[in-house]
Structures are given as structure tokens and as C-alpha cells.
N, C-alpha and C positions, 0 to 999 in steps of 0.2 A: 504495501499499500504506501502511496506517494507520502513523504511527510506532510505535505502541504493539504491532504486531505484530513479533516475534521474528525474524522472516525478514528484515526490514527490516535488520538489523545483518550477515547473513549476506553473503558475498562474490559468491554468486549473483544477489542482488538489489539490488547497489549497480554505481554507476560505468557502466564500458564494458559488464561482465558482463550486467549489467541487460538492456541495449539488444538485445546479441546473444541473449541469453535469451528476450527478448520474441518475436525472430523466430520462434524455434521453440514459443512458446506460441501466437501469432498463426498458424503451420501448423497444428499440433494441432486451433486451433477451424475452420479454414477445411475441412479432410477431416472434421471432426464436421459441421459445417453441410452438407456434401455428402451424407453419409452419412444425415443426421436421426437422429444420437445426441450425447451430451454429449461434451465434449472428454476429461474423466476416463474415459468409455467406452474412447473411441480411446486414449487411452494404455494402460487394462489390456489391450485386445486388441492393442494392439502387441506387449506382454511376452509374451502367451500365443502370439502368433504366431512367436515365437524359437525354440520348441522344435524344429522341424525343423533349424533352422540349428545349433541348438547341439548337438543329438542327444539331449537330455534331457528331458522335461517340466520347463516352469517354473509357478510358482503364485506370484505376487503376494500380499502381504498386506497390503490398505490399510484402513489404519484410518478409522473415523468415529466419531461423536459422535450420529449420527441414524437411526434406521432407514430411513427412504426414501433414503439413501444407499447402505446398504447393500444394499437391493434393485437401486438403481440400480447399483453396484459389479457385482453378480451378475449382471446384465443383457449386460454386457459379454461375458460367455461365449456369447452371441448374434450380437455385431457381427461381422461377415464384412468383413475389409479386402479391397478387390479391387487387384489389379497396380498401379494408379494411386494407391490410399493409400499402397502399402507403398514404392512407389518415392520418396513424399512424405517418410513418415515414417523411413527407412531411414538417411538421413544424419544426420540429425537429433542423434543420442545424441552425434556426433563432434563436433559444434558446440558442446556444453554450453560455457559458461565459468564460473570462479569455483568455489571450495570452496564444501561444502555446508554447512559450519558455519562461523563466525569462531573464530579460535584463540587466543578468550579464557582465558588463564592456562595456556597451552600453552608448554612452554619446550623 
């Protein structure tokens, strides 16, 4: 990650947390490669797939600055995660290490 990227200072992307979280990213990439879709599409499809478990509709709101990314994100609605993919992805959310943002200025 480029040092000027703000995420480079966030706890999820530094030290041991970075190494652990890289395992998560690699797993998502592996599933995406097997399904022939993008990792971001797998991530969004996984969020959509949580609706039956939660008993409510789930609608992620991904941000983008590029129209082609908007199309890619919308295509995630058509990604079907098979049982193998769900089995690989489901435990990942419990593996996330580190805070989302640095505590700059927080007391």
C-alpha cells in the first residue's frame, strides 16, 4: 500500500493485523477466481447472502468514483455463491483484526 494512502495508517493495515487481514483478502480473491468474478463482487454478494440468516433485507452501499465500478458493483447482484464459497467466506468476518480507523485525536 502506498504510504500516502490514508489506510496505511489505519490499524487494520498495519503490523500483525495487516498479515491476518491479508489472509481474508486472499481467500476472497481465491473464491472470486474460482467463480470468474471480481473480489469486490464476491464481497458484495456475500453481504447480500446474509439476508436469510439475519431475517432482513441487506443492501450495501458501496462508494465509487468511476462509472465502470458502479456497473461492476451492480453485477454483484448476479453472483451466485455456491455452498463451497459460502463455507470459505462465512468465517472470515470473525477473523478481522484491528480497528477500522486510527484514533487520531480521540480521547
